[in-house]
Structures are given as C-alpha cells and as structure tokens.
N, C-alpha and C positions, 0 to 999 in steps of 0.2 A: 518577170521584173526585170529591164534592165536599168541598168546604174551608170555613171561616168565613169570611166576610167581612170580621171583623177582623182575621186571620193575612194577608190578600191586604195588606189597606192600611196595614199596618206592618211590610208585608215594604222592605228598605232596598235602595236601589239601590245599586248597586258605583261607579258616578261620582261623585266629589264626597268618597268617603270613602277613610281611610288604612290602605290595605290593605298588609299586608306584601308586600315585594319579591319576586317570585314564585319565586326561588332562594335568598332571605336565608335558612332555616333547613338549608337542605342547605349552602351557604354555609360558617354557621358551623360546621356540623359536619365541614365537610372532604369533604363529599360529591358534589360536583358536577364536573363535569368539563370541562378546559380542554384543547389539543389535547396539551399531553407529558400530559396522563393517561388519553389515548386508546388502548386495548392496541395495542400492533404487530403486526403480520403477523412472523412469521416471514419471516428474509432480508432484513429490514428494514437498511439501512446508514444509515449518519450523515453528514452534509457538514458543514465549515468553510470560512469563505470565506478568502481570500487577495487581502489589501489593500495598495494603492498605500502605499507611505512617501515620495512624492515627491507635491506640492501640483499639481505640472503640468511635463510632460515627456513625451519619444517612449519608446516601449512597446518595447524594441530584441529585448525574448526572456522568456523563461520557465524557468526550471532546475528544474525538480520531482523530478530525479533522486535527491536526499538524501531526500526525502518519500514517493518512493515503494518507496524501501528502508527504511523505518520499519515497525513489526511493525502488521497489519489494515489496512493502506493498500492501498484494491482500486483506485484510478483517479485521476488530476488531470483537471478539466474545464476548458474556456477556450472563447473564442469561436468556435473552431472547429468546438466540437461541439456548436452549435447549430445544429439541422434546418431551422427555420422563419428569418423574418426575425432578423437580428441585433442590431435596432435595438428600444426597447421599442415596445410599441403605445401609445404615451400620444400625448395632442392634439396636442404640438408634433413629435412623432418625431425627437427633438433628443438621443436619451438612450441609450448601446449597453447591451444587455444583460449585457455583460461587457467590460471595454476591450480596444480593439482596438489601433489604433497608438499613442495616445497616453492618459494619465493627466491626470484634470482635478482631483482633489484628493488628501487623504492623507485614505486610507480606501475609495477605491472599489475596487470588489470587481472582481479581473481573471480570478478563477476560483476553482474550489473543489477542496479535497481533500475524497477519499469515503472512510471507513473503517467497521471494523468497530463500533466505540466512539466515543462522542462525543468522548474527552478524546484517543485516538488519531489524530481527525479534527484536532481543534485544535493539536496538538504538530507536525503536520507540515506543517498551513496554514503555521506560522511557521516552518519550515524549507525553504521554497519560497525560489529567489534570483530578484532580481527584474534585470533590466538595463535601468536609465532615465536617459536623457539628460534635465536637467533644462533645462526651457524657463521664461522668466520667469512670472509670476506675480502675478494681479492678486488682492488679498488685502483692499480695503477698498471703500467706496460711494465714497468719494472719489476713489480709484485707477480705478475704474471709470468714474466720470462723466468726469474728466479724458479716459480713451481711450476715450469714447465704446464701451464695452463692454455689451450689453445681451444680455439671453435674449430680449427682445421686443421692441416699437418703443415709442420715448415713447407718453404719453397724456395731451391736454389736452381739460379741461372748461373752457367759460368760460360766464359770464353778465354783461351789462352790460359798465361798461368800468371794468375795476379800475384801471386806469392814469390814467385821469382823476379817479375815487372817492379815488384817493390823494394826488393832486395837492392836490385840494379839501378834502380831510380837517380839521376842528380840531384831530387832536391823531395822531400817526403814530408806531409803534415799530417796530423789526427784531430780527430775532432767528435764534437757530438751536440747536438740540440733537438727542440721538440716544437713542434706543429700542434695549434689546438684543433677543433674540431670545429663546427659551425650549424648553428641551428637553420632550418630553412625559413621559417618565419615568411612563410607563404600569407597572401592576407585572407585568402579564404582558409579556414581551419579542415583541420580533416573532419568528413562527416561523411553519413551513409543515410539512403530513406529506403527500406524494404518493404514490399507489397506482398502478399498471400496471393497467388490468383486460384483460377481451377485445378484441379486434377494435379496437386501436390508440385506447382509450376512457380516461378517467383520471379519478381520485377524488383531489380536492383538499381537504384539510383547511386552511385558513387562517384566522388571527386578523384579519378584516378587516372593514372597515366598509363595504367594497361588493365583497361577491360576484362581483357580474356583469361588475366590469371586473377582477377577478382571472382570470376567466375565459375572459373579451378576451383578456387577455394572455398566458394560458399555450397558449391554442392559438394564438395568431399565433406563440409564439417558437418552438412544434411543428410550423408548418405545417397544423395541420388547422382543422374546421369547429367554431365554439363547443359543436355539439352533443355533439363528443364527449367535451368537459371537464366535469365537473361538478362545483360547490363548493361547502362545506358551513361552517356556523358557527355553533354554539351558541351562544356567547357569545366575548366576548373579557375578560381581566382590565385593560382600560383603554383606550381609542384617545386621545380630544383632537384626533382629527384626522391623528392620526399612520402610524393606518393605511387612510385613505381611501384614498392612492394607493399608498405604500413598501409596504404587506405585500403588494403583488403581487409585489416585487422578489422576495422569497425564495421565492413559489410559482414564478415562472419559474426562479427557479437551482436550485431543488429539481426541477422537472420536469425542465430537461435535465438533470441528473444520472441521475435516474430511466431517461428513456429512454435515456441511454447503456449504465447497467450493466442495462436492462432489472430493477431491484431497486425497489422502495418506499426511500424516500428521505426522512428527516429535516432539516430545517435550523433550526437553532435561535439565535440571537444569545446570546452573552451581553451583560452590562452594558456591558462597554467597548466591543464591536465594535456592539453599538447603538448608542450614541451615536457610534461614529467612522464610521460607514455612513448612518446614517440623517438625512434633514432636520427644520430645527428652527423657529420661528416666527420670520416675517423680521424681523431687525433694518431700523428704518428710520432715514433722516437726514433732517432738515427743516429748511428757511429761511423764512421768512415777513416779511412787509411787511404791518401792519395799517392803516389808519385809523380813526379812532372819534372821538364828539362829548363832551360833558362829561358825558352819563350813562353813559357806557362804552359805547354804541349803535354796532356797526361799521359803518361807512360803505364800505370797501373792503377787499378782502385777494387779494393774491398768493400762494400755496400754494407750495410744492417739494417732493414726497412722493421720497424717493429708498429703493427697497428692496433690502436684499441678498437677492437672489434663490439664488444660487449659480450650480454649473455648467450646469445645466439648468432650461427653464423649469417644467416638472413643474404647477403648481397657481397660479404665480406672476402670471399673468396677471388672473383670476378673482380672487385675494386684493388684487391691487394695483386693482383695481377696485372692490372693495369696500373697500378703505381710502379711494379716492376718494369715492365716495355716503355713507359716512357721518363724511367731515371735517366736516362741518356739525354732528354729531350734533344736538342739539336746536335747531339756532339758525339764525334766517333767513339768508341769505349772498345781498345784492340786487346787486351788484358784486362779480366773483367772479374770480379767473382762478386756476386748480390744474392743477398740471404734476408727470405721476406717470412717474418714469425705474423702467425694471425690470429691475436690474445684474444683469450675470452676472461671478461670483467664483470661484475657485477655491477653492471650501468644498463643504461637502455642498448637493445641492439642499435647498433649502428648501423647505416644503409649508406643508398646513392644520393650522392649530392653534385649538382653541376659538375662536370671535369672526371667523375669518377673513379677518385683514385690517382687521374693524373694530375692536378695540382700537385698530389703527395710528392709523384715521383719528380717531379720538374723541379720543383723549389730545394730537393734534396742538391740536383746535380749544377743549378746556380750559385746556392751559398758555398759548393765547391770550389766551384771556379772563379768566384767573389773572394774566396779566402786564399788562393793560389795569388791573385794578382795585387792582394796586399803583400804577400808574403815577398813577392818578387818586386815590388812597388814599381807595377807596370798597370797601365788602363785595362780595367776590366774585360773593357769591349774588345781592345784587341787580343786579350787573352781568348775570350768567346770567338771570335774571327779565327784564330789559329786550329781552334778543335771541332769547327764545325765539319759537318760529314762532306765529303769532299767526291771525288771519280775514284771509278776502279776498285784497288783495295782498301780504301776507307770509305766506302756506301753500304757498308751492313752492318744494320744493326744485331746487337747481342742475341737479340733472338730471332735471326738468319733471315730477318724480312730485307731486302735490296730497297735502297732511298732512291728512286727511280725520278722524284718530280721535285728536288732539291731546289729553291728559290731562294733562298737565304743568303747567299754570296752575294746577290744582286738587290736583294729587297733590304738588309741590314745597313747596306751604306747610302740605301736613300736615305733612309732615315736618319742616321747619323748627319747627313748633312741637310735636308728639310729641319731636323729640330736644331742645328744650329750646335751640334753637340761638343766640340771640341772648344768654340769659344765657350760655350756655358761652362765648360770644365774648369777652364781658367778663369772665369768669373767668380764660381762657386769656391775654388781655391784662394781666390782674392779675399772674397767674405771671409771665409774662415779663417784668414790668416788676421784678421782686423776686428774680429768679433770674438770675444772669451765664452758668449752666455748661447746666442744660439747660432746654431751651427747646420751646415748645409749638405746635403748631399744627392746625385745622379745619378742614374743607370739606366744602362740600357738593356733591355731581356730580351732573346726571341723566342719562341713558341712555334713548338713541331708538335702538331695532335693528329694523331689515327682516326681516321673516320673508318667504324664499323663497329656492330658487336663484336666482341671478342670469345664468344659464342656463337658459331658461326651458324647455328640453326636459326638464329634469331633474325640474320638478315636478309627476311624476305618481307612481302607485304599484296595485300589485296584491296582492290578499290572498286566500287558500284557507280557507272554512270547511266543515268535515265536521261533521255530528251522526251521532252512532251511536245503535244502534238501543237501547242500556243511556239515553240521555238524556247522555250525554257528549259534550263538542263540543273540537274541537282546531281548532287555528289557526294556520295559516302565510302571514306576506307577507315583503313584499320587502325588513321594515328590519332591524336587529342589534342586538342586545342587548348594549351594553357596558359594564353596571352600571348605566345611567340608568335603566334602570325602563321602557324602550319595552314589553317584550311585559307587564308589569305593566299597564298604562293600555290596549294593546290587549284583555286580555282581560278588564278590566272593561267598554271600551264593548260589548263582543259579548254580554258576561254580560246588559248591560243591553238591546241590543237583542232578543235571545231571553227576558227577563224570568225570567231563572235565575239563582240564587246563583253569584256570582265563582268557588267553588270548583269549579264541574263545567267548566272553561273552562281549558284546557292551550296554551301556545304551544310549539309545535317550533321547531325550528333551523332557522336561514335558508339556503336550497339553490336553488341555481340550476337544479333540476329540476322545482321546483314553482311556483315564482315566475317568468318569467325576466325581463333586461333590468329590473332593480329597479335604481332610484338607489342612492347612496352615502345612508346615514344620515350625513347631517351638515345642517350650515344649519340647526340647531333644529329641522325640519321632519320629525323621524323619527314623531311622533305626527299630525301635522297630516294626513300622506300615508298612513301607514298606519294609521291607527287608523281614518279615513275610508273606507279600501277595503274594512277589513277589517267593518265598518259596513255597508256596500254588501253585500256579501257574505251577511253574517248577517242581512240586510232581507230579501233573497232567498228565504231557507229560512224566514224567518219570515212571508212572504205567502204562499208554497206553502202553510204550513200553515194559517193564516187562512182561505183559500182551501176547504182541504179542511173545516177544522171548519165555518166559516159553512154549508156544504151540509149537514152534520148538522141543524144547526138551524136550517135556513131562514132565515138574517140575513144583511145584508152584511158583507162582507168588514173592511169599514171599522168596525163593530162589535165585533171582536174584540180581545181585549185579552190582553198578554201579560207578566205579571208575579207574583213570588214561588215561580216555580216554578209556576204554574197556568196556563191558558190559558182567558179568562172570555168568555164571550157573554152577551146581559142574560138568556138562559134557564137557564144553567149554567156550572160549572167545571170543567175536565179537570185533571186531572195532567197535567204536562209530558210524563214519561217515559213515561205511558198514551198520549198521543195521538200522541208521536214512533213507538212499535211499532204501532198502529194504521194510522200516515201508511204506513210502510215496507210494512205487508201488503196495504195499497192503491196501493203503487207511486208512490209520490209522493215527488219529488226533497227529498236529505235533505243534499245538497250544494251548495256554488256558489262561484261567482269574484267577486271583487268588484273596483273601477278606480275610482280617482279624480284626477281633475287640476285645479289650483289652477284656478281664475276668474278672469278681470279684470287678471290681468299679458302685461305685453308689454315688449319693450326692445330700443333698436337699439345693438348690441356696437359698429359704428362709433361713435357717436355718445355713446356712454352716456346717453341719455336714453331715457326713458318711463317705466312702472308694472315695476319688477324685483321688488317685493314686493306679498302681497296685504293684511301690515298692516304694523303696527309693534309693538314691544313696549316698553315704557316702565319706567323703575324710577329710585330718587334713594339714594343713599347718603350720610350724614354719619359723616365718620370724625375720629377725634383722634389724634394723635400726637405722642411726644416726640423730640428728639434730643440726644446728649449732642455739646456743643460741641468737646471734646477729643477724643473716639476716634471719630466720626462715627458713632456705634452709634445705631440708631433703635428702635423700639419703637410699635407700634401700640394705644391703650390705650381705644378705644372706637368701636363702630360699630353706627349704625342703620340701619335697610334697610324702605324701602318698594317693593315690588315688585310690577308688574303680571303676571302668571299667565292675566287671564281669572277664569273659572269653572275652579278646578282639577279634575282628573280626581280626583290624588290630593295631597292637602294635605302628607303625610308626606313624599313621593318629592320635591317641587318645593321644600320646603323644605330637604331636602338638598340640590339642585340650586344653590340660590341660595347656601346656606353655602359650597359645595365651590368653587364658581366663584368668588364673592368670594376667597375663601383663595387659590386658583390663580392669579387675577388678581393678589393683592397678592403673592404668590412674584414674579409676572413683575418687580415695578415694587420690590420690594426686596433680595430676596436671590439671586433664579436669574440667575447673570452666567455669561455663554457666555464663553472666553478662547483665543481663535488666536493662536500666537506667530509670528513673522515668517518662519517656515518654511511657514506652512498648516497646524500642528500644532493640533488643538483640544485644549486641555491640560486643560478641566475635562471629562471625559470618564469619570467615574466617582463614587459619593455622597459620597467622601470631598475629594471639589473641589468640587461641583455641591451647593447648598440649598436642596432644596425647603423649603414651610414645613411645622414640625411643629408637635405639639400644643403647645409652651409659645410658638408665634408668634402662634397664635390668640388676638384679644384676650376678656379676660375679661366683658364687654360687647361681646354679640353677636346685637344683637334683630332678627327679620324679622317683616314684616307684609306682608300682603298687601293689594291697591288691591282695592278691593271691587264692580268692577264688569265684567262679562261680555266677549268679545270681541266688538266693536260689527260685527265681520265675521262670516261665516256658516259658524264653523269649529267644528270636532267637540268637541260638550258646552260650546259657549261658552267654550273655555280659547285659551290663548295658548301657544306656545313660551316653553318656560325654560332649556334647556340652553345658552346661549350670553350670551345679554343679561347674567345677573347678573354674567359674570365683568368688564364694564369697570365696574360699581359700583367697584369698587376704583382704580379713577382718583382714586378721593376719598382715596385714602391717598398717592398722589404729591403730589397738590396740597395737603392740610395739610402735608406733610413740607416742600413749597417756601415754604408761609406760615411755618413753623417755623424755616427759613434765613432768611428774610427779616427774621424778628426778630432776628436772631443776628446778622447783619452792620451791619459798619459802614462803610455807602459807602451812596448815595444810593438810598432805598427804592424811588424809579422805576425803576430798574436792573432786567432783567428776571434772575428765579433762572435761571441754567443749571444743573439737575442734569439727569447722564444716569444713565438709569435703566438698569438697578435701580439704588437708592437704597443702594448697599454704606455700608459705613463708609468706605471712600476717596473712592467719589464724592460722599458728604456730604460731606465735608473741602474736596475740590475745587470744591463751589457754595458753600461758607463761606469760598474763597479762600483757605483754613489752607495746602494743598498744589498744587503745578504738577502 
C-alpha cells in the first residue's frame, strides 16, 4: 500500500511527547488490577503476622492455644515450619525469616496465624501469647556508637590530609545535627499472594520492585531451585524503595504458610502493621569539622556520618556508601576525611528509600556550606558557586571519579536569574527587618546525583519484544511499574524503534519466567536499563524486517526506513501491517530478546573508589519559606526548579516525577517525624500520628523548568534519570528554614543553626532556642 510522503513526514515520534501514563485511564476508572484485586482461587486462606512487643529479648515460647481455638483459624506458622534455610537469603545473611531464639525489635514477625478470612486471622494473631525475657536494647545512634554496635564494619574515605588542612585553615567551624527517617507510605501496602502449582512449583504475586530477589528468597526458604518459583508483578501502588527488598519478606512468609497448609495464602499488612514491621529511610547523625578561606571556599573537611540501620544490614551497606559518595554533592573537596558508621539498633531494619542515602549525604554538605556563609556574612549562593566542581585539578571526586559533564556553572546562574533570587533576597531582608514574629528565608541549593547501581553487577537488563501477525506489539522487560511511568516510556521507545504509533505497543506484567535475573527497579535506572534493552530487542526485529524488504526492492538494508506505520525504501512505501504478515509467511522471525549493560563503570567496593556512575543528573531549586517564631509553624511559600532530565522521553511524566520528588523530599524535611519511645515502640505508626504532605502543603507557586541539553553520555533517547534526583531539590527548603531561624535568633549570627530535621514546629522552636 502506497502512502503520501507528506503523511510520513508529519508522523510524530512517540519519544519526546507527553503521552498519558499507559494505565492512567483505567486507574481513574478503577479498572486496573492490583494484587488485592486478583480473583482468588477456591480454598485461599489468609495470614496475619504475630508481632514482638519487646525491642530486644529472649523468645522463651509461643502460646497459640487461644488463637487456634478461635473461629476459622486453620494453623499457626512458626520458624520450625520453614522447610529451607531459616535465615533470609539476603546479602548479609543476618536476618531470620521468623524470630527464632531472640527478638530484635518491637514489630518483628515471630510467625503467622492462618485463617479462612482476613479478620479472623488478624484477631487470632492478637490472641497469641508470647513469652519473652527482655534484654538491654540499643535504641539510638549515640548508644550504638558508644557500644560499637554495627551491622557492618565502618568505612573511611580519605583524600589529601584533612587534619593538616584544618590546622592551616583561615577559618574553622565545628557542628553536629541529625536528620530523621521517613516512612514510605505507599498507597498500596505490602502484600503477597502465593499459589501452589503442580510438582512443587509456585506462582507468587508480589507487590515488589525486585521480582528476581523475591524468587530467590522464596525458593531459598522453601528449599527449592529458582526455576520452581515464578514471581509476577503487573504494577505497584507506589514503592519508593520500600518494596525493593522488604516485599520479599511478605512473599516468603506467605509461601511458608502455603507450603505447610497446601493451600493458596494471601498476606496483606494493614497500615499499622506495615509501619511496625517494615524499615524506613535511614536516620542519620552528623559531626563535622570544616576549614575555609575568606571567600567561603572549603579547604579541609572531617565528616562523620552515622546511619541508624536497625537490627539487620538489609541494604544499609550500599545506602551508607551512597551517602559517602554524595557527601560532596556539587562541590570539590580536596583535603577530606569521611567516616561512615553503620549502626545496629533494636528498631525496624531500615532500607532503600528514594535517593538511597544520597539525600543523607547531600544535606550534610549543604548544611555545612550554609553555616560557612552565615559565619562569613556572605550570601550562601555565592559560597556554593565558589565551591563547585570546576575543571582540571578541581573536577575529581573524593572517590576518584572525574566529573566530566558538569553543567551547574551555567544552570545555577540561570535559575538565579529566572527566580529573581537577588531581588527576592533583598525583599526577604526587608520583611525580616520589619516583622518581629513571622520571619522568612530564601535559599538556592543544587543537586549532582550519580546514576547507576553502585554495585556494578546490577547495571544490566533484559527485554522481550513480540510482533504479532496483525502488527501489534507486546513488550516484556525486567523493570517494574510503581506509578513512575516506566512502562509508558519503554512503550514509547519501542514504538519509535519500529516506526509505529505508540498505541500499537503494550507492556505486560514483570515476570521472572519471561526475563530472568532482572535487577531491582531502583537507582533511578529503570528507563536507562530496561528502555535500552527493549530498544535493542525491537531493533533486532526491525533489522529482520529491513533485510526482508531490502531483498524485495533490491536495495541495501540501510536504506530501509521505519516511520509513521510505514516501511519505506527508495522505491516504495509499504504498510507496517502488510509487511509483518508477509514476513511471517516467509518465515521471518518476529520476536527477539534484547540485553543491555551500562558501559564505562567500575568500582572497588573495598576502597570506595572508581567510576560507580555512568553520568550525573543535575538540578537546582530556589525555595522561600516563612516561620512563626511564637509557635514554630512553617510554610513553604514559593519554589522555582530548574532540572536536568536530558532530552525528555515523556515531558509530562518527568514534570510529575520532579514535582512529586520535591514534595516528598519536603515532607521528609518538614513534617514526617518518626518517634520511637524509650521501650523501642514506634509511636507514630498511623496517618493520625504521621503526617505526609497534603495538597495544602504544596506551595502555591511551584514552577518547574527543564535544562535544555541532552545527556552527554550515550543514553537511551538522550534522556537522563528523573526518579530520585528531584527529591534532593527539597534541601533548599531546609536551608531556607535555617536562614529564617537565623534571622530570628538573638545570638551571634555566625553560630551554626542546629535544626533537627524534620523541621516540625517543636524542632523549629528548639532551633530558635525557645525550648530545650
């Protein structure tokens, strides 16, 4: 079929267009399937966890007699019922599936009650009586440091001679502060549904960012090979890192129950249980000693990062490593000594959260620069500009990676101009001079965020693309969809590679039986890895079709173009559907796999040196805030963002990620406070006591602009990762709040502002020294 040239020329590529999220319409209509919506097989049973009520103790016994006597209760499942290894197949191999001899935190799962209904299981679980002899508990980072209680050995990264540099510094400051954790608060809680199949095989539906790890953990606990376990995840109702490892716990627990009873078992935590059982963003405590010159340029730094890891390692090693990597943020540190402590406490085992330790590293150096600026009575923006990575001898990180793609020298001044930063600084100063109670603060902070898994082996991905005889296309890849638009972007990439409309492509559920050994959808690399793998798979099919058509027209395969649903040679155009049918009839392969591994990266995990990142994503935010000095209440008034997404694959989705990441980061630093009491009980374990940002907290002025430049590395579509980097833009809110506090205090302006994050009303008043 011939097509007019003008139709082909005006065919719009899918990449670079704001296509709606592939599930958006169905989600709005309530027509998409999450795990709790899957029709249940006859005989399905329901599990509920039995939780420790002691932070640390010896488990002497479990009395389940009262629970077993309750209506509908089928059984109780404990550590003795695990057919395989009783320790989870996690990297550190330090976490029991169920508590065995000891309990390590309030909320640790000791076992399950299995019943005929959800509520029967939950009521019965609360009736189980535990005999626990309490032992001393370590509940804070300070206690852990004093006791040398660590889940992993400390790590030190040094360059130059920090001690000598500090001794010779023109100016010197010391300080300490703390940043709290953060609950993931995904809309869909942790859930797994496990179905026994024939011949000791299993089908696991898991709300997980890492189906491959769930497969590994379940098979390990059941004493089976990986090929006996199939894990599927069509979508999650949010993940944010909380479902990278810890979704595996639910799947393992449900599988053990299903194995014991020989029935399908579903386990869904309610919100309170989810808070009590699962880990959070790692809280951090900092101590620093910094030297600097008259212009604010850092000449020496000693920095201690102490991470509260909870009772087991989980992902604390790479999280703490990334905090070390990002403790420079955008700044050159010549003589530096960084000590990282991975503290073991009797709390939930903390885990991945958007930014994966990066935010905890970035906020340290930004706070230090804020303190330097106040000590010298300089504008912090100018101090930040003076400390940026430069060229030649000022472009190598403390972990020996050269910064080759730095755009902040141009990006920051552009935001300074577009946000009217200088004019607004004068307006803020005038406001503060005339208002005794309400004080304002303004700050611009940058972000330089490394993109890749710091563990090099995870930087690989696979995909499968099928072209059917009607011309429609199905894609499966190793990434998972948690609302971030990964499947949408992958479909756009495949559509353009084949030259067909976006609507002809669908992406199916993540499935370990289709793409094996897939890495977690994490580290902001979902599109980088899976999009490229899917592009390569589609390219193989395109090459097959180009070879076939070139033979028909006696032209070179390189002269064949795919665009607008047409396959075009110098001699004629053919309809995509027609060519596909003809190719099938001529036995041309219409499906292919694709594989991608990130180039250039290498890294020595013993020394934390090398090139752990393929490239950096950059950005900056200008935030203005106000505080009430009588109550400690605060409000974010206005935010201007200039962010680097490379050449955007889907601008609407990228804007959504930037806005959402910023607001989530703002919540971490302002309202989301986790409080454990002196018994180790998390007292903020429900929406009534834990406050995430609501629509009313979003500033009325929230402006997002994209940096204009494509990725300088050869990344898919010229794009850059956008999941995690925007989270750290919210550190501008924290710095603006500290500036507002400084404007209100009746003390030496050069004294560091110690504002514990989150900056709740209580913590703001403490920073103002209005309360102890």
